[in-house]
TORKOL-4160 file (C-alpha; in steps of 0.2 Angstrom, whole numbers, padded with zeros to 4 digits, m for minus):
150
<pt num="1" X="m1159" Y="0478" Z="0505"/>
<pt num="2" X="m1169" Y="0478" Z="0521"/>
<pt num="3" X="m1155" Y="0474" Z="0531"/>
<pt num="4" X="m1146" Y="0489" Z="0540"/>
<pt num="5" X="m1127" Y="0489" Z="0543"/>
<pt num="6" X="m1119" Y="0492" Z="0560"/>
<pt num="7" X="m1112" Y="0509" Z="0555"/>
<pt num="8" X="m1129" Y="0515" Z="0550"/>
<pt num="9" X="m1137" Y="0510" Z="0566"/>
<pt num="10" X="m1123" Y="0519" Z="0576"/>
<pt num="11" X="m1126" Y="0535" Z="0565"/>
<pt num="12" X="m1144" Y="0535" Z="0569"/>
<pt num="13" X="m1141" Y="0532" Z="0588"/>
<pt num="14" X="m1129" Y="0547" Z="0588"/>
<pt num="15" X="m1142" Y="0558" Z="0578"/>
<pt num="16" X="m1156" Y="0554" Z="0591"/>
<pt num="17" X="m1144" Y="0557" Z="0605"/>
<pt num="18" X="m1139" Y="0574" Z="0598"/>
<pt num="19" X="m1157" Y="0579" Z="0595"/>
<pt num="20" X="m1161" Y="0574" Z="0613"/>
<pt num="21" X="m1147" Y="0585" Z="0620"/>
<pt num="22" X="m1153" Y="0599" Z="0609"/>
<pt num="23" X="m1170" Y="0597" Z="0616"/>
<pt num="24" X="m1164" Y="0597" Z="0634"/>
<pt num="25" X="m1153" Y="0613" Z="0631"/>
<pt num="26" X="m1169" Y="0621" Z="0623"/>
<pt num="27" X="m1179" Y="0617" Z="0638"/>
<pt num="28" X="m1166" Y="0623" Z="0650"/>
<pt num="29" X="m1164" Y="0640" Z="0641"/>
<pt num="30" X="m1183" Y="0642" Z="0642"/>
<pt num="31" X="m1183" Y="0638" Z="0661"/>
<pt num="32" X="m1169" Y="0651" Z="0664"/>
<pt num="33" X="m1176" Y="0664" Z="0652"/>
<pt num="34" X="m1175" Y="0682" Z="0658"/>
<pt num="35" X="m1188" Y="0688" Z="0646"/>
<pt num="36" X="m1205" Y="0692" Z="0654"/>
<pt num="37" X="m1198" Y="0696" Z="0671"/>
<pt num="38" X="m1207" Y="0710" Z="0680"/>
<pt num="39" X="m1201" Y="0728" Z="0679"/>
<pt num="40" X="m1195" Y="0727" Z="0697"/>
<pt num="41" X="m1182" Y="0714" Z="0692"/>
<pt num="42" X="m1175" Y="0725" Z="0679"/>
<pt num="43" X="m1174" Y="0741" Z="0688"/>
<pt num="44" X="m1157" Y="0748" Z="0694"/>
<pt num="45" X="m1154" Y="0763" Z="0705"/>
<pt num="46" X="m1140" Y="0775" Z="0707"/>
<pt num="47" X="m1135" Y="0780" Z="0725"/>
<pt num="48" X="m1128" Y="0797" Z="0731"/>
<pt num="49" X="m1110" Y="0791" Z="0727"/>
<pt num="50" X="m1114" Y="0786" Z="0709"/>
<pt num="51" X="m1114" Y="0767" Z="0712"/>
<pt num="52" X="m1127" Y="0756" Z="0704"/>
<pt num="53" X="m1138" Y="0746" Z="0716"/>
<pt num="54" X="m1153" Y="0735" Z="0714"/>
<pt num="55" X="m1161" Y="0742" Z="0730"/>
<pt num="56" X="m1171" Y="0758" Z="0729"/>
<pt num="57" X="m1166" Y="0773" Z="0739"/>
<pt num="58" X="m1172" Y="0776" Z="0757"/>
<pt num="59" X="m1186" Y="0789" Z="0755"/>
<pt num="60" X="m1184" Y="0794" Z="0774"/>
<pt num="61" X="m1166" Y="0799" Z="0771"/>
<pt num="62" X="m1163" Y="0818" Z="0770"/>
<pt num="63" X="m1157" Y="0823" Z="0753"/>
<pt num="64" X="m1142" Y="0835" Z="0750"/>
<pt num="65" X="m1146" Y="0852" Z="0744"/>
<pt num="66" X="m1135" Y="0858" Z="0730"/>
<pt num="67" X="m1134" Y="0876" Z="0725"/>
<pt num="68" X="m1134" Y="0876" Z="0707"/>
<pt num="69" X="m1126" Y="0893" Z="0706"/>
<pt num="70" X="m1109" Y="0886" Z="0713"/>
<pt num="71" X="m1108" Y="0873" Z="0700"/>
<pt num="72" X="m1094" Y="0878" Z="0688"/>
<pt num="73" X="m1095" Y="0873" Z="0670"/>
<pt num="74" X="m1079" Y="0873" Z="0659"/>
<pt num="75" X="m1062" Y="0878" Z="0664"/>
<pt num="76" X="m1058" Y="0889" Z="0679"/>
<pt num="77" X="m1056" Y="0907" Z="0676"/>
<pt num="78" X="m1038" Y="0913" Z="0679"/>
<pt num="79" X="m1035" Y="0927" Z="0692"/>
<pt num="80" X="m1025" Y="0941" Z="0684"/>
<pt num="81" X="m1007" Y="0939" Z="0689"/>
<pt num="82" X="m0997" Y="0953" Z="0698"/>
<pt num="83" X="m0983" Y="0958" Z="0685"/>
<pt num="84" X="m0970" Y="0959" Z="0699"/>
<pt num="85" X="m0974" Y="0941" Z="0704"/>
<pt num="86" X="m0970" Y="0935" Z="0686"/>
<pt num="87" X="m0952" Y="0940" Z="0687"/>
<pt num="88" X="m0941" Y="0927" Z="0695"/>
<pt num="89" X="m0923" Y="0925" Z="0700"/>
<pt num="90" X="m0911" Y="0911" Z="0697"/>
<pt num="91" X="m0894" Y="0906" Z="0694"/>
<pt num="92" X="m0887" Y="0900" Z="0677"/>
<pt num="93" X="m0883" Y="0882" Z="0679"/>
<pt num="94" X="m0877" Y="0879" Z="0661"/>
<pt num="95" X="m0875" Y="0890" Z="0646"/>
<pt num="96" X="m0866" Y="0885" Z="0629"/>
<pt num="97" X="m0862" Y="0901" Z="0619"/>
<pt num="98" X="m0858" Y="0891" Z="0604"/>
<pt num="99" X="m0875" Y="0883" Z="0603"/>
<pt num="100" X="m0884" Y="0897" Z="0610"/>
<pt num="101" X="m0894" Y="0889" Z="0624"/>
<pt num="102" X="m0893" Y="0884" Z="0642"/>
<pt num="103" X="m0903" Y="0882" Z="0659"/>
<pt num="104" X="m0907" Y="0893" Z="0673"/>
<pt num="105" X="m0910" Y="0885" Z="0691"/>
<pt num="106" X="m0926" Y="0894" Z="0697"/>
<pt num="107" X="m0922" Y="0899" Z="0716"/>
<pt num="108" X="m0941" Y="0899" Z="0720"/>
<pt num="109" X="m0946" Y="0883" Z="0713"/>
<pt num="110" X="m0930" Y="0874" Z="0711"/>
<pt num="111" X="m0933" Y="0868" Z="0693"/>
<pt num="112" X="m0922" Y="0870" Z="0678"/>
<pt num="113" X="m0929" Y="0882" Z="0665"/>
<pt num="114" X="m0923" Y="0881" Z="0647"/>
<pt num="115" X="m0916" Y="0898" Z="0640"/>
<pt num="116" X="m0911" Y="0902" Z="0622"/>
<pt num="117" X="m0899" Y="0916" Z="0617"/>
<pt num="118" X="m0913" Y="0925" Z="0608"/>
<pt num="119" X="m0922" Y="0928" Z="0625"/>
<pt num="120" X="m0907" Y="0937" Z="0632"/>
<pt num="121" X="m0905" Y="0955" Z="0635"/>
<pt num="122" X="m0886" Y="0954" Z="0638"/>
<pt num="123" X="m0873" Y="0940" Z="0637"/>
<pt num="124" X="m0873" Y="0927" Z="0652"/>
<pt num="125" X="m0862" Y="0914" Z="0658"/>
<pt num="126" X="m0862" Y="0900" Z="0671"/>
<pt num="127" X="m0866" Y="0904" Z="0689"/>
<pt num="128" X="m0873" Y="0922" Z="0684"/>
<pt num="129" X="m0888" Y="0928" Z="0694"/>
<pt num="130" X="m0902" Y="0933" Z="0683"/>
<pt num="131" X="m0920" Y="0938" Z="0683"/>
<pt num="132" X="m0932" Y="0931" Z="0670"/>
<pt num="133" X="m0950" Y="0927" Z="0666"/>
<pt num="134" X="m0957" Y="0910" Z="0662"/>
<pt num="135" X="m0968" Y="0906" Z="0647"/>
<pt num="136" X="m0974" Y="0890" Z="0640"/>
<pt num="137" X="m0963" Y="0883" Z="0625"/>
<pt num="138" X="m0966" Y="0869" Z="0613"/>
<pt num="139" X="m0957" Y="0857" Z="0625"/>
<pt num="140" X="m0960" Y="0865" Z="0642"/>
<pt num="141" X="m0956" Y="0881" Z="0652"/>
<pt num="142" X="m0944" Y="0893" Z="0644"/>
<pt num="143" X="m0936" Y="0908" Z="0652"/>
<pt num="144" X="m0939" Y="0924" Z="0643"/>
<pt num="145" X="m0933" Y="0942" Z="0646"/>
<pt num="146" X="m0918" Y="0936" Z="0655"/>
<pt num="147" X="m0907" Y="0950" Z="0663"/>
<pt num="148" X="m0891" Y="0949" Z="0673"/>
<pt num="149" X="m0892" Y="0955" Z="0691"/>
<pt num="150" X="m0877" Y="0966" Z="0694"/>
């Protein structure tokens, strides 16, 4: 049984070829390895606009002074509203008595505001001039305290 078959020789050649390719890949990875680089090659800098750069900032350039007292954390504080400014005027563009709701066209902003019968002080109908206040509802602005203008 000292004689090798043709298939066995081919398999051994393929095996040697794979081992050689594997060794070449290993040597290539070792040559291109980034481990052991100097700290300068790994440093990243952030410029005044927040962009990442590989060049250090220019020390001769004048830095912007920021007043830390002017930095606002959290939501902006609301200015107290003038009660007279909250009252708006509008025209009833649609109102359904049977269903108890409708819409008022705000003359100041031009937007349509939902109105429900529970928020009326007196009955209204289409094309009536009214005064109202706007509050946030579940689905958007809602007209409340609606009064007809005589």
